[in-house]
C-alpha positions in Angstrom: 0.0 0.0 0.0 1.4 3.4 -0.9 0.7 6.5 1.1 -0.8 9.3 -1.1 -1.5 12.9 -0.4 -5.2 11.9 -0.3 -4.4 9.4 2.5 -2.5 11.9 4.5 -5.3 14.5 4.1 -7.9 11.9 5.1 -5.9 10.9 8.2 -5.3 14.5 9.2 -9.1 15.3 8.8 -9.9 12.3 11.0 -7.4 13.5 13.6 -8.7 17.1 13.2 -5.2 18.2 12.4 -4.1 21.0 10.1 -0.7 20.0 8.6 1.7 22.2 6.6 3.1 20.8 3.4 6.4 19.9 5.2 4.4 18.1 8.0 2.4 16.2 5.3 5.6 15.0 3.6 7.1 13.9 7.0 3.9 12.1 7.8 3.9 10.4 4.4 7.5 9.1 5.1 6.6 8.0 8.6 3.5 6.1 7.6 5.3 4.5 4.7 8.1 3.3 7.0 5.5 2.0 9.5 3.7 0.0 6.7 7.1 -1.3 5.5 7.9 -2.5 8.9 4.5 -4.2 9.2 5.1 -6.0 5.9 8.4 -7.3 7.5 6.5 -8.4 10.5 3.9 -10.2 8.4 6.7 -12.3 6.9 7.4 -13.9 10.3 6.0 -17.4 11.0 3.9 -17.0 14.1 2.0 -20.3 13.9 3.5 -21.8 17.0 3.2 -18.6 19.1 0.3 -18.3 21.5 -1.6 -15.0 21.4 -1.3 -12.9 24.5 -2.8 -9.7 25.7 0.1 -8.7 28.0 3.8 -9.2 28.0 3.7 -10.2 31.7 1.4 -13.0 33.0 -1.4 -11.0 34.5 -4.5 -12.4 36.1 -7.7 -10.7 37.2 -6.9 -9.1 40.5 -10.5 -7.9 41.2 -12.6 -9.7 43.7 -15.4 -12.0 42.7 -18.9 -10.6 42.6 -20.9 -11.9 45.5 -24.5 -11.1 46.3 -24.9 -9.7 49.8 -27.7 -8.2 51.7 -27.8 -4.5 51.5 -27.4 -2.5 54.7 -30.5 -1.3 56.6 -32.2 1.6 54.9 -32.2 3.6 58.1 -28.4 3.1 58.3 -28.0 4.5 54.8 -30.3 7.4 55.4 -28.5 8.3 58.6 -25.8 9.9 56.5 -28.2 11.9 54.3 -28.5 15.6 54.9 -32.3 15.3 54.5 -34.7 12.4 53.9 -38.4 11.9 53.4 -40.5 8.7 53.4 -37.4 6.5 53.5 -35.8 8.1 50.5 -33.1 10.8 50.0 -34.5 14.3 49.7 -32.7 16.5 47.3 -33.3 20.1 46.1 -35.6 20.5 43.2 -33.5 21.0 40.0 -36.2 21.2 37.3 -39.1 23.6 37.3 
């Protein structure tokens, strides 16, 4: 794939960038070198390599979701500045 001026203009528009003609030429060279490198990488035989999401072995460190009973409503409402009929009472925001 060759990088054209239209490709650079399209990518710049997607990124909402205004590039000068020198910046467009530099971007064209950079993108061409990236694509050339990717072509080199595509030549590698990766059939025996297992896909991974991280370089280091990472496991889920979050706790398991467990269903628990919620605290007493009165306990929750004790921290509220104002309550009414067992609910939080807040200032009116819409007329």
